[in-house]
C-alpha positions in Angstrom: 3.5 -13.5 7.9 1.1 -10.7 8.6 -1.8 -13.1 8.5 -2.6 -16.6 7.4 -2.5 -15.6 3.7 -0.4 -12.4 3.5 3.0 -11.1 4.3 3.7 -7.4 5.2 5.2 -7.0 1.7 1.8 -7.7 0.2 0.5 -4.6 1.9 3.4 -2.3 1.1 3.1 0.9 -0.9 4.3 0.2 -4.5 6.7 3.2 -4.5 9.0 1.5 -2.1 8.7 4.0 0.7 8.0 1.2 3.2 4.5 2.3 4.2 2.5 -0.8 4.9 5.5 -2.9 6.2 5.7 -1.4 9.7 3.6 -2.5 12.7 0.5 -0.4 12.9 0.5 0.7 9.3 -2.4 -1.6 8.3 -5.8 -1.6 10.1 -6.2 -5.1 11.7 -9.9 -5.1 10.6 -8.7 -4.8 7.0 -6.3 -7.7 7.4 -9.0 -9.9 9.0 -11.5 -9.0 6.4 -9.1 -9.8 3.5 -8.4 -13.2 5.1 -12.2 -13.8 5.4 -12.6 -13.0 1.7 -9.8 -15.5 0.9 -11.6 -18.2 2.9 -14.8 -17.6 0.9 -13.5 -17.3 -2.7 -10.0 -18.7 -2.5 -6.8 -17.1 -3.7 -7.0 -13.6 -5.2 -4.6 -10.7 -6.0 -4.0 -7.7 -3.8 -3.5 -5.0 -6.4 -3.0 -2.1 -4.0 -3.3 -1.7 -0.2 -1.2 0.9 1.5 -0.3 4.0 -0.5 1.7 7.0 0.7 0.2 10.3 -0.1 2.7 10.9 -3.0 2.1 7.5 -4.6 -1.7 7.9 -4.2 -1.5 11.2 -6.1 0.7 9.7 -8.8 -1.8 6.8 -9.4 -4.7 9.2 -9.5 -6.2 8.2 -6.1 -8.7 10.3 -4.3 -7.1 12.9 -1.9 -7.5 11.4 1.6 -8.0 7.9 0.2 -8.5 5.2 2.7 -5.4 3.6 1.1 -3.3 6.4 2.7 -4.5 5.3 6.2 -3.9 1.6 5.7 -7.7 1.0 5.7 -8.3 -0.1 2.1 -7.4 -2.7 -0.5 -8.1 -3.2 -4.2 -8.4 -6.9 -5.1 -8.9 -9.0 -8.2 -8.8 -12.5 -9.6 -12.1 -14.2 -9.0 -15.1 -12.8 -10.8 -16.0 -9.3 -9.4 -19.5 -10.5 -8.4 -18.0 -13.3 -6.3 -15.6 -10.8 -4.6 -18.6 -8.5 -3.8 -20.6 -11.3 -2.4 -17.6 -12.3 -0.2 -17.0 -8.7 0.9 -20.6 -8.6 2.1 -19.8 -11.3 4.6 -17.3 -9.0 6.3 -18.8 -6.7 8.8 -16.0 -4.1 8.5 -16.7 -3.9 4.8 -20.5 -3.9 5.1 -20.1 -0.9 7.4 -17.3 0.5 5.3 -16.6 1.0 1.6 -17.1 -1.4 -1.3 -16.4 -0.1 -4.7 -16.9 -2.0 -7.9 -14.7 -1.7 -11.0 -14.8 -3.8 -14.2 -11.9 -6.0 -13.1 -11.6 -5.5 -9.4 -13.2 -4.3 -6.2 -12.1 -1.9 -3.5 -12.9 -2.6 0.1 -12.2 -0.4 3.1 -12.9 0.0 6.8 -13.9 3.7 6.8 -16.5 3.1 9.5 -19.5 4.3 7.5 -21.2 2.7 4.5 -20.1 3.9 1.0 -20.8 2.2 -2.3 -19.8 3.1 -5.8 -19.4 1.5 -9.3 -16.9 2.7 -11.9 
């Protein structure tokens, strides 16, 4: 187990390259923040966490995406508004990125505030 709620495979790049499964691949602030959201809203789905640069490009991610640094996660399940409220209880996300999509949110630990809605 990587944390109370997640294993390293939950954070792995979907292309199978192994990024996200090695020690140090995932920012510990991201892991702690995702656990905190779980504690607030209950179970949710990690749609995408770590992405190698190639997979990020294939899925249409932004160049230099925080996913490529192990700093970001896209999550869904509970209502988006509930996920946003929970993310706003995590200091690393308050001072990082929170993006809102119709069916999920993006959270990251970029170190400066960024907000968007798509």
